[in-house]
mmCIF file of the C-alpha atoms, coordinates in Angstrom:
data_MODEL
# 
_entry.id   MODEL 
# 
loop_
_atom_site.group_PDB 
_atom_site.id 
_atom_site.type_symbol 
_atom_site.label_atom_id 
_atom_site.label_alt_id 
_atom_site.label_comp_id 
_atom_site.label_asym_id 
_atom_site.label_entity_id 
_atom_site.label_seq_id 
_atom_site.pdbx_PDB_ins_code 
_atom_site.Cartn_x 
_atom_site.Cartn_y 
_atom_site.Cartn_z 
_atom_site.occupancy 
_atom_site.B_iso_or_equiv 
_atom_site.pdbx_formal_charge 
_atom_site.auth_seq_id 
_atom_site.auth_comp_id 
_atom_site.auth_asym_id 
_atom_site.auth_atom_id 
_atom_site.pdbx_PDB_model_num 
ATOM 1   C CA . ALA A 1 1   ? -11.518 -8.267  28.302  1.00 0.00 ? 1   ALA A CA 1 
ATOM 2   C CA . LEU A 1 2   ? -13.426 -10.545 25.959  1.00 0.00 ? 2   LEU A CA 1 
ATOM 3   C CA . LEU A 1 3   ? -15.790 -12.974 27.657  1.00 0.00 ? 3   LEU A CA 1 
ATOM 4   C CA . VAL A 1 4   ? -16.407 -16.242 25.819  1.00 0.00 ? 4   VAL A CA 1 
ATOM 5   C CA . LYS A 1 5   ? -19.258 -18.440 27.001  1.00 0.00 ? 5   LYS A CA 1 
ATOM 6   C CA . GLY A 1 6   ? -19.512 -22.139 26.220  1.00 0.00 ? 6   GLY A CA 1 
ATOM 7   C CA . GLY A 1 7   ? -17.781 -25.428 26.846  1.00 0.00 ? 7   GLY A CA 1 
ATOM 8   C CA . GLU A 1 8   ? -14.024 -25.907 26.926  1.00 0.00 ? 8   GLU A CA 1 
ATOM 9   C CA . GLU A 1 9   ? -13.926 -27.042 23.304  1.00 0.00 ? 9   GLU A CA 1 
ATOM 10  C CA . GLU A 1 10  ? -15.949 -24.038 22.121  1.00 0.00 ? 10  GLU A CA 1 
ATOM 11  C CA . LYS A 1 11  ? -13.829 -21.611 24.135  1.00 0.00 ? 11  LYS A CA 1 
ATOM 12  C CA . ARG A 1 12  ? -10.611 -23.095 22.795  1.00 0.00 ? 12  ARG A CA 1 
ATOM 13  C CA . ALA A 1 13  ? -11.896 -22.858 19.209  1.00 0.00 ? 13  ALA A CA 1 
ATOM 14  C CA . ALA A 1 14  ? -13.032 -19.282 19.810  1.00 0.00 ? 14  ALA A CA 1 
ATOM 15  C CA . LYS A 1 15  ? -9.631  -18.352 21.219  1.00 0.00 ? 15  LYS A CA 1 
ATOM 16  C CA . GLU A 1 16  ? -7.783  -19.906 18.277  1.00 0.00 ? 16  GLU A CA 1 
ATOM 17  C CA . GLY A 1 17  ? -10.093 -18.159 15.828  1.00 0.00 ? 17  GLY A CA 1 
ATOM 18  C CA . LEU A 1 18  ? -9.608  -14.842 17.603  1.00 0.00 ? 18  LEU A CA 1 
ATOM 19  C CA . VAL A 1 19  ? -5.806  -15.174 17.598  1.00 0.00 ? 19  VAL A CA 1 
ATOM 20  C CA . GLU A 1 20  ? -5.832  -16.062 13.900  1.00 0.00 ? 20  GLU A CA 1 
ATOM 21  C CA . PHE A 1 21  ? -8.106  -13.097 13.139  1.00 0.00 ? 21  PHE A CA 1 
ATOM 22  C CA . LEU A 1 22  ? -5.902  -10.684 15.107  1.00 0.00 ? 22  LEU A CA 1 
ATOM 23  C CA . ASP A 1 23  ? -2.758  -12.014 13.415  1.00 0.00 ? 23  ASP A CA 1 
ATOM 24  C CA . ARG A 1 24  ? -4.319  -11.549 9.993   1.00 0.00 ? 24  ARG A CA 1 
ATOM 25  C CA . ALA A 1 25  ? -5.572  -8.096  10.934  1.00 0.00 ? 25  ALA A CA 1 
ATOM 26  C CA . ALA A 1 26  ? -2.080  -7.086  12.097  1.00 0.00 ? 26  ALA A CA 1 
ATOM 27  C CA . GLU A 1 27  ? -0.432  -7.931  8.768   1.00 0.00 ? 27  GLU A CA 1 
ATOM 28  C CA . THR A 1 28  ? 0.748   -5.011  6.649   1.00 0.00 ? 28  THR A CA 1 
ATOM 29  C CA . GLU A 1 29  ? 1.371   -4.585  2.959   1.00 0.00 ? 29  GLU A CA 1 
ATOM 30  C CA . THR A 1 30  ? 3.025   -1.639  1.237   1.00 0.00 ? 30  THR A CA 1 
ATOM 31  C CA . PHE A 1 31  ? 1.848   -0.522  -2.191  1.00 0.00 ? 31  PHE A CA 1 
ATOM 32  C CA . ASP A 1 32  ? 3.913   1.575   -4.587  1.00 0.00 ? 32  ASP A CA 1 
ATOM 33  C CA . VAL A 1 33  ? 2.344   5.030   -4.662  1.00 0.00 ? 33  VAL A CA 1 
ATOM 34  C CA . PRO A 1 34  ? 4.565   7.989   -5.729  1.00 0.00 ? 34  PRO A CA 1 
ATOM 35  C CA . GLU A 1 35  ? 4.932   10.604  -2.994  1.00 0.00 ? 35  GLU A CA 1 
ATOM 36  C CA . ARG A 1 36  ? 3.543   13.293  -5.313  1.00 0.00 ? 36  ARG A CA 1 
ATOM 37  C CA . GLU A 1 37  ? 0.233   11.369  -5.348  1.00 0.00 ? 37  GLU A CA 1 
ATOM 38  C CA . HIS A 1 38  ? -0.084  10.898  -1.573  1.00 0.00 ? 38  HIS A CA 1 
ATOM 39  C CA . PHE A 1 39  ? -2.062  14.106  -1.121  1.00 0.00 ? 39  PHE A CA 1 
ATOM 40  C CA . ARG A 1 40  ? -4.745  12.822  -3.487  1.00 0.00 ? 40  ARG A CA 1 
ATOM 41  C CA . LEU A 1 41  ? -5.287  9.728   -1.320  1.00 0.00 ? 41  LEU A CA 1 
ATOM 42  C CA . ILE A 1 42  ? -5.033  11.638  1.963   1.00 0.00 ? 42  ILE A CA 1 
ATOM 43  C CA . GLY A 1 43  ? -7.273  14.533  0.942   1.00 0.00 ? 43  GLY A CA 1 
ATOM 44  C CA . PRO A 1 44  ? -7.991  17.813  2.743   1.00 0.00 ? 44  PRO A CA 1 
ATOM 45  C CA . GLN A 1 45  ? -7.790  17.273  6.512   1.00 0.00 ? 45  GLN A CA 1 
ATOM 46  C CA . GLY A 1 46  ? -7.322  13.545  5.865   1.00 0.00 ? 46  GLY A CA 1 
ATOM 47  C CA . LYS A 1 47  ? -10.909 13.072  4.694   1.00 0.00 ? 47  LYS A CA 1 
ATOM 48  C CA . ALA A 1 48  ? -10.017 10.916  1.684   1.00 0.00 ? 48  ALA A CA 1 
ATOM 49  C CA . VAL A 1 49  ? -7.878  8.436   3.610   1.00 0.00 ? 49  VAL A CA 1 
ATOM 50  C CA . LEU A 1 50  ? -10.472 8.219   6.388   1.00 0.00 ? 50  LEU A CA 1 
ATOM 51  C CA . ALA A 1 51  ? -13.049 7.274   3.750   1.00 0.00 ? 51  ALA A CA 1 
ATOM 52  C CA . LEU A 1 52  ? -10.695 4.614   2.342   1.00 0.00 ? 52  LEU A CA 1 
ATOM 53  C CA . GLU A 1 53  ? -10.137 3.179   5.820   1.00 0.00 ? 53  GLU A CA 1 
ATOM 54  C CA . LYS A 1 54  ? -13.842 3.147   6.631   1.00 0.00 ? 54  LYS A CA 1 
ATOM 55  C CA . GLU A 1 55  ? -14.845 1.432   3.391   1.00 0.00 ? 55  GLU A CA 1 
ATOM 56  C CA . SER A 1 56  ? -12.041 -1.133  3.445   1.00 0.00 ? 56  SER A CA 1 
ATOM 57  C CA . GLY A 1 57  ? -11.909 -1.717  7.213   1.00 0.00 ? 57  GLY A CA 1 
ATOM 58  C CA . SER A 1 58  ? -8.142  -1.258  7.155   1.00 0.00 ? 58  SER A CA 1 
ATOM 59  C CA . SER A 1 59  ? -5.617  1.172   8.622   1.00 0.00 ? 59  SER A CA 1 
ATOM 60  C CA . ILE A 1 60  ? -3.601  3.232   6.117   1.00 0.00 ? 60  ILE A CA 1 
ATOM 61  C CA . THR A 1 61  ? -0.375  5.211   6.499   1.00 0.00 ? 61  THR A CA 1 
ATOM 62  C CA . PHE A 1 62  ? 1.921   6.916   3.992   1.00 0.00 ? 62  PHE A CA 1 
ATOM 63  C CA . GLY A 1 63  ? 5.694   7.142   3.850   1.00 0.00 ? 63  GLY A CA 1 
ATOM 64  C CA . LYS A 1 64  ? 8.610   7.194   1.430   1.00 0.00 ? 64  LYS A CA 1 
ATOM 65  C CA . GLY A 1 65  ? 7.985   3.530   0.658   1.00 0.00 ? 65  GLY A CA 1 
ATOM 66  C CA . GLY A 1 66  ? 4.453   4.221   -0.512  1.00 0.00 ? 66  GLY A CA 1 
ATOM 67  C CA . MET A 1 67  ? 1.056   3.429   1.011   1.00 0.00 ? 67  MET A CA 1 
ATOM 68  C CA . THR A 1 68  ? 1.130   0.916   3.873   1.00 0.00 ? 68  THR A CA 1 
ATOM 69  C CA . VAL A 1 69  ? -2.114  -0.885  4.662   1.00 0.00 ? 69  VAL A CA 1 
ATOM 70  C CA . ARG A 1 70  ? -2.729  -2.855  7.869   1.00 0.00 ? 70  ARG A CA 1 
ATOM 71  C CA . GLY A 1 71  ? -5.524  -5.396  7.947   1.00 0.00 ? 71  GLY A CA 1 
ATOM 72  C CA . SER A 1 72  ? -6.641  -8.778  6.693   1.00 0.00 ? 72  SER A CA 1 
ATOM 73  C CA . PRO A 1 73  ? -5.739  -9.799  3.120   1.00 0.00 ? 73  PRO A CA 1 
ATOM 74  C CA . GLU A 1 74  ? -9.266  -8.944  2.037   1.00 0.00 ? 74  GLU A CA 1 
ATOM 75  C CA . GLN A 1 75  ? -9.117  -5.529  3.713   1.00 0.00 ? 75  GLN A CA 1 
ATOM 76  C CA . ARG A 1 76  ? -5.722  -4.755  2.194   1.00 0.00 ? 76  ARG A CA 1 
ATOM 77  C CA . ALA A 1 77  ? -6.905  -5.788  -1.266  1.00 0.00 ? 77  ALA A CA 1 
ATOM 78  C CA . LYS A 1 78  ? -10.024 -3.637  -0.911  1.00 0.00 ? 78  LYS A CA 1 
ATOM 79  C CA . ALA A 1 79  ? -7.990  -0.625  0.244   1.00 0.00 ? 79  ALA A CA 1 
ATOM 80  C CA . TRP A 1 80  ? -5.660  -0.914  -2.748  1.00 0.00 ? 80  TRP A CA 1 
ATOM 81  C CA . GLU A 1 81  ? -8.584  -1.311  -5.131  1.00 0.00 ? 81  GLU A CA 1 
ATOM 82  C CA . LEU A 1 82  ? -10.179 1.857   -3.761  1.00 0.00 ? 82  LEU A CA 1 
ATOM 83  C CA . ALA A 1 83  ? -6.867  3.731   -3.860  1.00 0.00 ? 83  ALA A CA 1 
ATOM 84  C CA . GLN A 1 84  ? -6.358  2.799   -7.512  1.00 0.00 ? 84  GLN A CA 1 
ATOM 85  C CA . GLU A 1 85  ? -9.818  4.117   -8.326  1.00 0.00 ? 85  GLU A CA 1 
ATOM 86  C CA . VAL A 1 86  ? -8.915  7.452   -6.728  1.00 0.00 ? 86  VAL A CA 1 
ATOM 87  C CA . LEU A 1 87  ? -5.578  7.631   -8.566  1.00 0.00 ? 87  LEU A CA 1 
ATOM 88  C CA . ALA A 1 88  ? -7.210  6.783   -11.889 1.00 0.00 ? 88  ALA A CA 1 
ATOM 89  C CA . ARG A 1 89  ? -9.382  9.862   -11.619 1.00 0.00 ? 89  ARG A CA 1 
ATOM 90  C CA . GLU A 1 90  ? -8.162  13.090  -13.113 1.00 0.00 ? 90  GLU A CA 1 
ATOM 91  C CA . GLY A 1 91  ? -5.311  14.907  -11.439 1.00 0.00 ? 91  GLY A CA 1 
ATOM 92  C CA . ALA A 1 92  ? -3.021  17.720  -12.575 1.00 0.00 ? 92  ALA A CA 1 
ATOM 93  C CA . SER A 1 93  ? 0.690   18.460  -12.722 1.00 0.00 ? 93  SER A CA 1 
ATOM 94  C CA . THR A 1 94  ? 2.335   21.769  -13.628 1.00 0.00 ? 94  THR A CA 1 
ATOM 95  C CA . HIS A 1 95  ? 5.712   22.342  -15.261 1.00 0.00 ? 95  HIS A CA 1 
ATOM 96  C CA . ARG A 1 96  ? 7.569   25.593  -15.945 1.00 0.00 ? 96  ARG A CA 1 
ATOM 97  C CA . VAL A 1 97  ? 9.030   26.081  -19.423 1.00 0.00 ? 97  VAL A CA 1 
ATOM 98  C CA . LYS A 1 98  ? 10.801  28.818  -21.368 1.00 0.00 ? 98  LYS A CA 1 
ATOM 99  C CA . SER A 1 99  ? 8.868   31.118  -23.691 1.00 0.00 ? 99  SER A CA 1 
ATOM 100 C CA . GLU A 1 100 ? 10.390  29.588  -26.809 1.00 0.00 ? 100 GLU A CA 1 
ATOM 101 C CA . GLU A 1 101 ? 9.616   26.108  -25.497 1.00 0.00 ? 101 GLU A CA 1 
ATOM 102 C CA . ALA A 1 102 ? 5.962   27.055  -24.974 1.00 0.00 ? 102 ALA A CA 1 
ATOM 103 C CA . ARG A 1 103 ? 5.718   27.900  -28.676 1.00 0.00 ? 103 ARG A CA 1 
ATOM 104 C CA . LEU A 1 104 ? 7.201   24.544  -29.633 1.00 0.00 ? 104 LEU A CA 1 
ATOM 105 C CA . ILE A 1 105 ? 4.763   22.675  -27.369 1.00 0.00 ? 105 ILE A CA 1 
ATOM 106 C CA . ILE A 1 106 ? 1.757   24.477  -28.877 1.00 0.00 ? 106 ILE A CA 1 
ATOM 107 C CA . GLY A 1 107 ? 2.932   24.128  -32.475 1.00 0.00 ? 107 GLY A CA 1 
ATOM 108 C CA . PRO A 1 108 ? 1.401   25.680  -35.613 1.00 0.00 ? 108 PRO A CA 1 
ATOM 109 C CA . GLY A 1 109 ? -2.243  26.429  -34.896 1.00 0.00 ? 109 GLY A CA 1 
ATOM 110 C CA . GLY A 1 110 ? -2.043  24.283  -31.772 1.00 0.00 ? 110 GLY A CA 1 
ATOM 111 C CA . SER A 1 111 ? -1.353  21.159  -33.842 1.00 0.00 ? 111 SER A CA 1 
ATOM 112 C CA . THR A 1 112 ? 1.534   19.846  -31.730 1.00 0.00 ? 112 THR A CA 1 
ATOM 113 C CA . VAL A 1 113 ? -0.245  20.067  -28.384 1.00 0.00 ? 113 VAL A CA 1 
ATOM 114 C CA . LYS A 1 114 ? -3.368  18.494  -29.898 1.00 0.00 ? 114 LYS A CA 1 
ATOM 115 C CA . ASP A 1 115 ? -1.282  15.611  -31.233 1.00 0.00 ? 115 ASP A CA 1 
ATOM 116 C CA . VAL A 1 116 ? 0.237   15.024  -27.773 1.00 0.00 ? 116 VAL A CA 1 
ATOM 117 C CA . GLU A 1 117 ? -3.237  15.088  -26.215 1.00 0.00 ? 117 GLU A CA 1 
ATOM 118 C CA . ARG A 1 118 ? -4.562  12.553  -28.734 1.00 0.00 ? 118 ARG A CA 1 
ATOM 119 C CA . SER A 1 119 ? -1.640  10.162  -28.290 1.00 0.00 ? 119 SER A CA 1 
ATOM 120 C CA . THR A 1 120 ? -1.503  10.270  -24.478 1.00 0.00 ? 120 THR A CA 1 
ATOM 121 C CA . GLY A 1 121 ? -5.103  10.858  -23.375 1.00 0.00 ? 121 GLY A CA 1 
ATOM 122 C CA . ALA A 1 122 ? -4.046  13.850  -21.255 1.00 0.00 ? 122 ALA A CA 1 
ATOM 123 C CA . ARG A 1 123 ? -5.350  17.421  -21.441 1.00 0.00 ? 123 ARG A CA 1 
ATOM 124 C CA . ILE A 1 124 ? -2.611  20.037  -21.846 1.00 0.00 ? 124 ILE A CA 1 
ATOM 125 C CA . ILE A 1 125 ? -2.958  23.750  -21.111 1.00 0.00 ? 125 ILE A CA 1 
ATOM 126 C CA . VAL A 1 126 ? -0.056  26.074  -21.939 1.00 0.00 ? 126 VAL A CA 1 
ATOM 127 C CA . SER A 1 127 ? -0.314  29.351  -20.012 1.00 0.00 ? 127 SER A CA 1 
ATOM 128 C CA . ARG A 1 128 ? 1.847   32.243  -21.223 1.00 0.00 ? 128 ARG A CA 1 
ATOM 129 C CA . ALA A 1 129 ? 0.301   34.920  -19.006 1.00 0.00 ? 129 ALA A CA 1 
ATOM 130 C CA . ASP A 1 130 ? 3.346   35.047  -16.697 1.00 0.00 ? 130 ASP A CA 1 
ATOM 131 C CA . ALA A 1 131 ? 6.941   35.885  -17.575 1.00 0.00 ? 131 ALA A CA 1 
ATOM 132 C CA . GLU A 1 132 ? 7.727   32.191  -17.180 1.00 0.00 ? 132 GLU A CA 1 
ATOM 133 C CA . PRO A 1 133 ? 5.135   30.072  -19.047 1.00 0.00 ? 133 PRO A CA 1 
ATOM 134 C CA . ARG A 1 134 ? 3.593   27.009  -17.425 1.00 0.00 ? 134 ARG A CA 1 
ATOM 135 C CA . VAL A 1 135 ? 2.366   23.749  -18.856 1.00 0.00 ? 135 VAL A CA 1 
ATOM 136 C CA . GLN A 1 136 ? -0.497  22.146  -16.939 1.00 0.00 ? 136 GLN A CA 1 
ATOM 137 C CA . ILE A 1 137 ? -1.190  18.498  -17.716 1.00 0.00 ? 137 ILE A CA 1 
ATOM 138 C CA . ARG A 1 138 ? -4.483  16.967  -16.568 1.00 0.00 ? 138 ARG A CA 1 
ATOM 139 C CA . GLY A 1 139 ? -5.466  13.293  -16.568 1.00 0.00 ? 139 GLY A CA 1 
ATOM 140 C CA . SER A 1 140 ? -4.652  10.030  -14.843 1.00 0.00 ? 140 SER A CA 1 
ATOM 141 C CA . VAL A 1 141 ? -1.165  9.471   -13.437 1.00 0.00 ? 141 VAL A CA 1 
ATOM 142 C CA . GLU A 1 142 ? -0.216  7.350   -16.438 1.00 0.00 ? 142 GLU A CA 1 
ATOM 143 C CA . ALA A 1 143 ? -1.607  9.849   -18.959 1.00 0.00 ? 143 ALA A CA 1 
ATOM 144 C CA . ARG A 1 144 ? 0.221   12.766  -17.310 1.00 0.00 ? 144 ARG A CA 1 
ATOM 145 C CA . GLU A 1 145 ? 3.507   10.877  -17.242 1.00 0.00 ? 145 GLU A CA 1 
ATOM 146 C CA . ARG A 1 146 ? 3.168   9.884   -20.905 1.00 0.00 ? 146 ARG A CA 1 
ATOM 147 C CA . ALA A 1 147 ? 2.315   13.460  -21.905 1.00 0.00 ? 147 ALA A CA 1 
ATOM 148 C CA . TRP A 1 148 ? 5.242   15.031  -20.033 1.00 0.00 ? 148 TRP A CA 1 
ATOM 149 C CA . GLU A 1 149 ? 7.617   12.427  -21.453 1.00 0.00 ? 149 GLU A CA 1 
ATOM 150 C CA . ARG A 1 150 ? 6.390   13.311  -24.956 1.00 0.00 ? 150 ARG A CA 1 
ATOM 151 C CA . VAL A 1 151 ? 6.740   17.045  -24.281 1.00 0.00 ? 151 VAL A CA 1 
ATOM 152 C CA . ARG A 1 152 ? 10.293  16.589  -22.999 1.00 0.00 ? 152 ARG A CA 1 
ATOM 153 C CA . TYR A 1 153 ? 11.112  14.607  -26.122 1.00 0.00 ? 153 TYR A CA 1 
ATOM 154 C CA . LEU A 1 154 ? 9.818   17.445  -28.298 1.00 0.00 ? 154 LEU A CA 1 
ATOM 155 C CA . LEU A 1 155 ? 12.000  19.932  -26.439 1.00 0.00 ? 155 LEU A CA 1 
ATOM 156 C CA . THR A 1 156 ? 15.216  17.904  -26.428 1.00 0.00 ? 156 THR A CA 1 
ATOM 157 C CA . SER A 1 157 ? 15.212  15.589  -29.436 1.00 0.00 ? 157 SER A CA 1 
ATOM 158 C CA . ASP A 1 158 ? 17.462  16.440  -32.379 1.00 0.00 ? 158 ASP A CA 1 
ATOM 159 C CA . GLU A 1 159 ? 14.726  15.029  -34.623 1.00 0.00 ? 159 GLU A CA 1 
ATOM 160 C CA . CYS A 1 160 ? 12.587  18.027  -33.722 1.00 0.00 ? 160 CYS A CA 1 
ATOM 161 C CA . ARG A 1 161 ? 15.302  20.519  -34.686 1.00 0.00 ? 161 ARG A CA 1 
ATOM 162 C CA . ARG A 1 162 ? 16.402  21.532  -38.146 1.00 0.00 ? 162 ARG A CA 1 
ATOM 163 C CA . SER A 1 163 ? 19.045  23.945  -39.423 1.00 0.00 ? 163 SER A CA 1 
ATOM 164 C CA . VAL A 1 164 ? 18.422  26.024  -42.525 1.00 0.00 ? 164 VAL A CA 1 
ATOM 165 C CA . GLU A 1 165 ? 21.068  28.178  -44.176 1.00 0.00 ? 165 GLU A CA 1 
ATOM 166 C CA . VAL A 1 166 ? 20.009  31.711  -45.065 1.00 0.00 ? 166 VAL A CA 1 
ATOM 167 C CA . SER A 1 167 ? 21.890  34.529  -46.722 1.00 0.00 ? 167 SER A CA 1 
ATOM 168 C CA . VAL A 1 168 ? 23.230  37.477  -44.781 1.00 0.00 ? 168 VAL A CA 1 
ATOM 169 C CA . ASN A 1 169 ? 20.591  39.700  -46.418 1.00 0.00 ? 169 ASN A CA 1 
ATOM 170 C CA . ALA A 1 170 ? 17.773  37.345  -45.342 1.00 0.00 ? 170 ALA A CA 1 
ATOM 171 C CA . ALA A 1 171 ? 19.130  37.263  -41.793 1.00 0.00 ? 171 ALA A CA 1 
ATOM 172 C CA . GLU A 1 172 ? 19.200  41.066  -41.698 1.00 0.00 ? 172 GLU A CA 1 
ATOM 173 C CA . VAL A 1 173 ? 15.557  41.217  -42.835 1.00 0.00 ? 173 VAL A CA 1 
ATOM 174 C CA . LEU A 1 174 ? 14.515  38.719  -40.165 1.00 0.00 ? 174 LEU A CA 1 
ATOM 175 C CA . LEU A 1 175 ? 16.369  40.641  -37.460 1.00 0.00 ? 175 LEU A CA 1 
ATOM 176 C CA . ALA A 1 176 ? 15.237  44.130  -38.507 1.00 0.00 ? 176 ALA A CA 1 
ATOM 177 C CA . ASP A 1 177 ? 12.901  46.139  -36.243 1.00 0.00 ? 177 ASP A CA 1 
ATOM 178 C CA . ARG A 1 178 ? 13.875  44.155  -33.152 1.00 0.00 ? 178 ARG A CA 1 
ATOM 179 C CA . ALA A 1 179 ? 13.402  40.873  -35.017 1.00 0.00 ? 179 ALA A CA 1 
ATOM 180 C CA . ALA A 1 180 ? 9.736   41.647  -35.741 1.00 0.00 ? 180 ALA A CA 1 
ATOM 181 C CA . ALA A 1 181 ? 9.617   39.289  -38.736 1.00 0.00 ? 181 ALA A CA 1 
ATOM 182 C CA . LEU A 1 182 ? 11.294  36.523  -36.766 1.00 0.00 ? 182 LEU A CA 1 
ATOM 183 C CA . SER A 1 183 ? 8.820   36.908  -33.908 1.00 0.00 ? 183 SER A CA 1 
ATOM 184 C CA . ARG A 1 184 ? 5.855   36.905  -36.306 1.00 0.00 ? 184 ARG A CA 1 
ATOM 185 C CA . ILE A 1 185 ? 7.002   33.664  -37.951 1.00 0.00 ? 185 ILE A CA 1 
ATOM 186 C CA . GLU A 1 186 ? 7.535   32.047  -34.557 1.00 0.00 ? 186 GLU A CA 1 
ATOM 187 C CA . SER A 1 187 ? 4.075   33.077  -33.400 1.00 0.00 ? 187 SER A CA 1 
ATOM 188 C CA . GLU A 1 188 ? 2.263   32.007  -36.560 1.00 0.00 ? 188 GLU A CA 1 
ATOM 189 C CA . MET A 1 189 ? 4.127   28.739  -37.104 1.00 0.00 ? 189 MET A CA 1 
ATOM 190 C CA . GLY A 1 190 ? 4.576   27.658  -33.487 1.00 0.00 ? 190 GLY A CA 1 
ATOM 191 C CA . VAL A 1 191 ? 8.329   27.265  -33.857 1.00 0.00 ? 191 VAL A CA 1 
ATOM 192 C CA . CYS A 1 192 ? 11.421  28.596  -32.153 1.00 0.00 ? 192 CYS A CA 1 
ATOM 193 C CA . LEU A 1 193 ? 13.926  30.299  -34.461 1.00 0.00 ? 193 LEU A CA 1 
ATOM 194 C CA . SER A 1 194 ? 17.482  31.389  -33.756 1.00 0.00 ? 194 SER A CA 1 
ATOM 195 C CA . ILE A 1 195 ? 20.062  32.781  -36.119 1.00 0.00 ? 195 ILE A CA 1 
ATOM 196 C CA . GLU A 1 196 ? 23.653  31.721  -35.664 1.00 0.00 ? 196 GLU A CA 1 
ATOM 197 C CA . ARG A 1 197 ? 26.584  33.113  -37.577 1.00 0.00 ? 197 ARG A CA 1 
ATOM 198 C CA . GLU A 1 198 ? 28.978  30.499  -38.908 1.00 0.00 ? 198 GLU A CA 1 
ATOM 199 C CA . GLY A 1 199 ? 32.703  31.022  -38.826 1.00 0.00 ? 199 GLY A CA 1 
# 
């Protein structure tokens, strides 16, 4: 129980102020945070979210709708501000690609991947150590999304594909010795080549 000392007028004012404070503190607001980013705000053993709650004075939960914050308007605003700071820091996402796609992403001498990095602000690492290559994209949420969108465009856009007619003799040379020449060109130029017979 809360004991309030003073005259009737003071006690009434204190009660009204307390009710208003509790009402404001009970209000919730849900912020749009993708589920894949929840772990960054929660942290190992919930340490990150506990720090957010302590600094903002709010209560924070996560669900499919996003991040729900309970507290006064000031506390909710502070919690969202802190959460945005955490999300703006560098994170990473990993995507699996085919071997030929990895070559396209890297490009000749690494030129394509460097161009994507410059235009999006993300850091891209293409790992071909495994049978199925992986593309790791590091940066803010926005930078990672822009980079992956650009990579997907490179892999699917007709603008990034070109057909060149070659003679039967040239095709045979490219395919000789288990397509050694074809593989060498792909490796050196950072392209993906396929030979299709017409007719």
